[in-house]
C-alpha positions in Angstrom: 51.9 -50.7 -4.0 53.0 -47.0 -3.4 52.7 -43.7 -5.3 55.1 -41.0 -5.4 53.8 -37.3 -6.1 56.8 -35.0 -6.2 55.7 -31.4 -6.4 59.1 -29.2 -7.6 60.3 -26.3 -9.0 62.9 -24.6 -10.6 62.6 -21.8 -7.8 62.1 -21.2 -4.2 59.0 -19.3 -2.9 56.4 -20.6 -5.5 54.2 -22.2 -3.1 55.4 -26.0 -3.6 55.1 -26.5 0.4 51.4 -24.9 -0.1 50.7 -27.1 -3.0 52.1 -30.5 -1.3 50.4 -30.0 1.9 47.0 -29.7 0.4 47.2 -32.2 -1.8 48.0 -34.5 1.7 45.2 -33.1 3.3 42.3 -33.7 0.3 43.8 -37.3 -0.4 43.7 -38.4 3.8 40.2 -36.9 3.7 38.9 -39.6 1.0 40.6 -42.0 2.7 43.8 -42.8 1.4 47.0 -43.8 3.3 49.4 -40.7 2.8 52.6 -39.9 3.7 54.4 -36.3 3.3 57.9 -36.0 3.1 59.5 -32.4 3.4 62.6 -33.3 1.2 63.7 -29.3 1.7 66.3 -30.1 4.2 67.3 -26.5 4.7 64.3 -24.8 5.0 61.7 -27.1 6.2 58.1 -25.7 6.4 55.2 -28.4 5.7 55.2 -29.0 9.5 53.9 -25.3 9.6 50.8 -26.3 7.5 50.2 -29.3 9.0 51.2 -29.2 12.3 52.4 -32.9 13.1 52.7 -34.9 16.6 56.4 -35.6 16.4 56.9 -38.9 18.2 60.4 -39.7 16.9 63.8 -38.0 16.2 67.1 -39.4 15.3 70.7 -37.6 14.3 71.8 -38.1 11.3 75.6 -38.6 11.5 78.3 -39.6 9.1 81.7 -40.7 9.5 84.3 -37.8 9.1 88.1 -37.5 9.0 88.8 -35.2 12.0 93.0 -36.1 12.4 95.5 -38.8 11.4 97.2 -40.7 14.1 100.6 -40.0 14.2 102.3 -43.0 15.1 100.7 -44.4 12.2 101.1 -41.5 10.1 104.1 -41.8 7.3 103.4 -38.4 5.6 103.1 -39.8 2.0 100.5 -36.7 1.5 98.3 -39.8 -0.5 95.1 -38.4 1.5 95.8 -34.5 1.0 96.3 -35.4 -2.9 93.3 -37.3 -3.3 91.1 -34.5 -1.7 89.0 -32.3 -4.3 88.3 -29.9 -1.8 91.3 -29.1 0.4 89.9 -30.2 3.3 93.6 -32.0 4.3 96.5 -30.8 3.8 100.4 -31.8 4.2 102.1 -29.3 5.7 106.2 -30.0 6.6 105.5 -33.5 7.1 102.0 -32.6 9.2 99.2 -33.6 8.0 96.0 -31.1 9.1 92.1 -31.9 8.7 89.6 -28.9 8.5 86.4 -30.9 8.8 84.6 -27.4 7.8 85.9 -27.9 4.0 85.2 -32.2 4.0 82.3 -33.4 2.3 82.8 -37.1 3.7 83.7 -38.5 0.7 85.7 -41.4 2.2 88.5 -40.9 -0.5 91.3 -39.9 2.1 90.4 -43.4 4.4 90.7 -45.5 1.0 94.0 -44.1 0.0 95.8 -44.1 3.2 98.5 -46.4 3.2 98.8 -47.1 6.7 95.2 -46.7 8.0 96.3 -43.6 9.7 92.9 -41.5 9.1 91.1 -40.8 12.2 87.2 -40.6 11.7 84.4 -39.6 14.0 80.5 -39.0 13.4 79.8 -35.9 12.3 76.1 -34.7 12.9 74.5 -33.5 9.3 71.4 -33.0 10.6 68.0 -34.9 12.4 65.2 -36.3 11.0 62.0 -36.1 12.5 58.9 -38.4 12.1 55.5 -37.7 13.5 51.8 -37.7 12.0 49.3 -34.9 11.3 45.7 -36.8 11.7 46.5 -39.9 9.5 48.9 -38.4 7.4 52.4 -40.1 8.0 54.8 -36.8 8.3 58.9 -37.0 7.9 61.1 -34.4 7.4 65.0 -33.4 8.4 66.7 -30.4 9.6 70.3 -30.1 8.0 72.8 -28.5 10.8 74.4 -25.1 10.4 77.5 -24.7 8.1 76.6 -28.0 6.3 75.5 -27.4 3.0 77.3 -30.0 1.1 75.4 -32.2 2.8 72.1 -31.7 1.7 72.0 -34.8 -0.8 72.7 -37.1 1.7 69.7 -35.7 4.5 67.1 -35.8 1.5 68.0 -39.7 0.8 67.1 -40.1 4.1 63.7 -38.6 4.2 63.4 -40.5 1.1 64.1 -43.7 2.7 60.6 -43.2 4.4 58.8 -43.8 1.2 56.1 -46.4 2.0 52.9 -47.7 1.0 50.4 -45.5 -0.4 50.8 -42.2 -1.6 54.0 -40.4 -1.1 54.0 -36.7 -1.4 57.3 -35.7 -1.8 57.9 -31.5 -1.1 60.8 -31.0 -3.0 63.7 -28.5 -2.4 63.8 -25.3 -4.4 65.5 -25.2 -8.0 64.5 -28.8 -8.7 63.4 -29.5 -12.1 
């Protein structure tokens, strides 16, 4: 059986992490199996309170368009038309990819009739796992300039919900 306790607030700086870490410590002292999941991937700071020993670290990547195969591309513009973030543009039959604008939705890959979109792994963050005493500890840190990827990284943290009591230190603005 697992129990989830989310500590949330509509605003940052309200003491969510202070409360979440203290609940985790108290429950662990009572002999409960506790997991602490810091879902604030932009500013995780539960580790400052619990000081876990990090045993494992993994890069979190997504396949992201980086260009097109010019031999396959027929300059139809479907990829640019479907992109809601203007990360792909067709200029004088040349396809330009602006990776900084890409939200990695995959639509360009789906609509391309010739499979010309070239994708590569794009690192959006790092996921860290460890322990603080008997408390299992999981958190992620978002790469700089990857703001639109926060929900995907939070999901990776939440994938580590397990048996026992799971304390989820939510992101600011979560209501």
